[in-house]
N, C-alpha and C positions, 0 to 999 in steps of 0.2 A: 720718583725712582723710575731709572729706565728699566724696562724689561729686557732680560738677556735674549738675544737673537736665538739661541738654541731653543728657547721655551716655545717659539713661533712653529718650529719645525719638528717638534718632539714626535708627532703622530703623522707627519708629511710622509707618504708613501704612494706617490703616483705610479699607476701601472705603466707598463711598456706600451709604446705605440709602433705601429708598422706603417711606412709610407713607401710609395712606388713611384718609379721615375722611368722613362724611356731613355735618358741620358742622350738627349739630341746633342749633336754636335755644334750647334749654334751658340750656347753660352761659352763653349771653349773657344770658339773663334772670336766671340766678343773679348773675352779676357786677352786673348793673344794681341787683338788690336790696342787694347789699354796698355799693354805692356810694350807696344812698338816692336813686336816680333815680325821679322821679315815674311814669315809664313805662319799658317796656324798651326800651334802646337800639336794638335791632334785632330783628326778627322774620323769618318765613319770607320768603326772597326779597330781604330788605334787605342793603345792604353791612354787612360787619362793620367796626367802627371800628379804626383802626390800633392794632396790638399785641394786639388781643384775640385773634389766632390763638394766644396762649400758652394759651388754654382748650382747645385742640383738639390732636389727635395725641398724646394723654398715654400715657405709659408707666407701667405699674403693675408693678413687679418683685415677686416672691414675697417674703415677709417675711423668709425665710432668707437672701436676697440682699442684705440691708441691713446696712451697717457699724453701730458703736456710735452714730454720729452722726446715723443715719437715712438718710444718703446711701446710694445703691448702692454695693456693694463693686466692681463691675465695669461695664463698659459700652463700646459701640462707639467712643465718643469721649472716654472718660476715660483720660487719659495714664497710662503705667506708672510713676507716680512714688511712691516708699515715703512712708508716713505722710501721705498726700495730704491736703491741705486745700484746699478750693474757695471762690472768691469771684467773684460776678457784678459785672463792672466796667462794662458798657455795651453799646452796639451801634448798629447802623444799618439802615435799611429803605429800599429803593425800590419804590415802588408805581405800576405802570402802569395798575392797574384793581383795583377792589375785590373781595375774596373775598365770595360771596353766601351767606347762610345758606340751609340746606335743600337745598344742591347738593353732590354728591359733589366732594371736592377731593384731591389728591395733593400730598405734601411729599417732596422728595428732599433728604437731609441728607448733607453731606460735611464734610471737614476743610479748613480754610483754613490761614492762616499760624500756624506755631508758634514763638514768639519767647521766648528766655530773656532776662531782664534784671535787674539788680542794684537792689532797691529799699532802702528806709531800715531794713526790718526782714529783710534777707537776699535770697537769690536768689528770683526769681519766673520762672513760666513762663506766658506769655500764649498762649491758644490760641484761635482764632477758628473758630467753628462757622458754617457757612454752610447756609442753608435756601432752597429754591426752591419756591413753591407755586403750583400750576396747578389750573384748573378747565376742563374741556371742551377740554383740551389747550392752553389758552393760559396762558403765563407771566404772572402777575399782581404777584406780590410776591416780592421777594429780601431775606432778612434775614441779618444776620451778628452773631453775639452774642461779645462778648469775655468769656472766662472766665479768671481768674488762679488758679494753682495754687502752692502752697508745700508744703514737706516740713516739716511740724511747725508750732509755734506761735510759736516763739522771737521776741522782739522786738515784739510787737504789743502796743500800749498803748490802753486804752479809759478813758472817765471812769468814776470810782467812785461819783458820785452824780449823780442826775438831778433837775431841777427839773420837776415836772410841773404848775406854776401859770403860769410865765411864757408870755405869748402873743407871738410875733413879729408885728411890724407890717411892713405893706409899702404902697407908693404905687403899685404898678404897675397899669395898666388893667384886667389880668385877675387874678382872686384867687379862691382855692378853700381853704378851710380843712379840715384833717382831725386828730383825734387818735386814732390807732389805739389800740385796746385788745385784750386777749388774744382776745376773741370774734372781731373782725375778722381778726386774723392767723391764728386757727385755721380760719375759713371759707375765707380766701384759699388756705391751704395746700391745703385739701381741693378747692378748684377747679382749682388747677394741679398736683396729684398731688406735692406737695412735702413729703417726711417729714422734712426737716432739723429737728433738735430745737431750733435756736436760735430758732424761731418760736413754740414752743408749751411747751417744758420749762424753766421759770425756773430751776429748781435747776441743771440742766444748763448753761444759759448762765453763770451766775455761778461754779460750781465748777470747771467744765472748760474753757469757752472764755474766761473772764474778763470777760465782759460784766456791765453793771450791770443789764440786764433783757432781755426779749424782743426780738429784733432784728426790725425792719419789713423785709419783703421788698423787695429791690432793685426787681424787676418792678412791685412796687405803687407805688413812687415814680415809675417811668417812666410808668405808666398814669395816674397822678394829674396829671402835666404834660401829657400828651396830652389828658385830659380838658378842660383849660383850652382847647385849641384846638377840641375838638369842640363845646364849649358855647358859646363866644364867637365862632366862625367856621363855623356849621353849613353855610353854603352854599359852602364852599371846601375842596374835598377836598385832604388831604395828599398830595403827590407824594413827598416824601422826609423823613427824620428821622434824627437822631443823638442820642444821650443818654450821660451819664456818670454814674456812681454815685461820689461823691467820699468820703463819711463815711457811717457806720451810723447810722440813726436808731433810736429805741427805743420800745416801747409806753408810753402814758401821756404822751409829749411832744406838745406842740401843734405842728403842722406847717403851713406856709404855702406852697401852690403859687401862684406869681404869675408874670406876663410880659405881653408886648405885642406887637404886630405889629411886624415889622422886615423890610426887604429882602425883600418878596415872600413872607414867611413869618412866623415868630415866634420869640423867644427865651424860654425858659422855665426855671424853676428850682423846688426844693423847699428852703425855708429853715426854721430854727427859731431859738430864742432864744441858743444856743450856737453855731450854725454858719450862716453865711450861705449856703452852697450844700451840702446833703446830696446833691443832684442837680441836673443841668443838662440842658437840650435845646435843640435848634434843629430848627425845621420849615420846609419850603418847600410852598407851595400850587400846586395845579395851575393 
């Protein structure tokens, strides 16, 4: 008989942890190059674009501390679930002021809600990670990330063949195209200290995880959507945002990020020829 996931986390209450970073402009310059921006998106003293905080406060575990999938075997906010499989599902941000590059910053991470649910592929455990970012003692940004865990891989279905020629069409006011390739995914993994093999090991993807190809990072899809707002509404700072990851996208597929202003903000998505929404997001402007 399978033990319910909720029983493994009944007494799991990890304490908050504080990290510090000087917010060097170098990672922002590297992501700007990755996105083929004509200039660096932000330099010393400039505001960091929304979600670009993912380039900072990185944790590099020792090689011996990684599991066979490349993920850390343990960690402060990794639930004690057997045969743990992890998926990034979405998140939210509230921004009262921008983080400034070149200034010391503090991040306090804590555990939010832990919610077991029954999905189509079996029992799931939703874990919310909360992060508060401060500079000069002032709270500037609060982020929550939703991570989904399951025990094992049973019941997960993925496409077997990909069409790398079909190009999605869109009529939205804002549009941005991207065709992720293995090089782009490798560089993004390095920028975010992500050693998960689904993003760079094609044989592992197919033979172990059952994917048809390398998986595009969920955070990269979220950043692509926010790039629409940054490029098309440069004078309107983002005050809040929420995003969801619906289906995995794969290297070689043509992706279209599109959206338009709506209700004091914007509604955004990433689409492909086989999926109308790999990801979706909503932002509100200050």
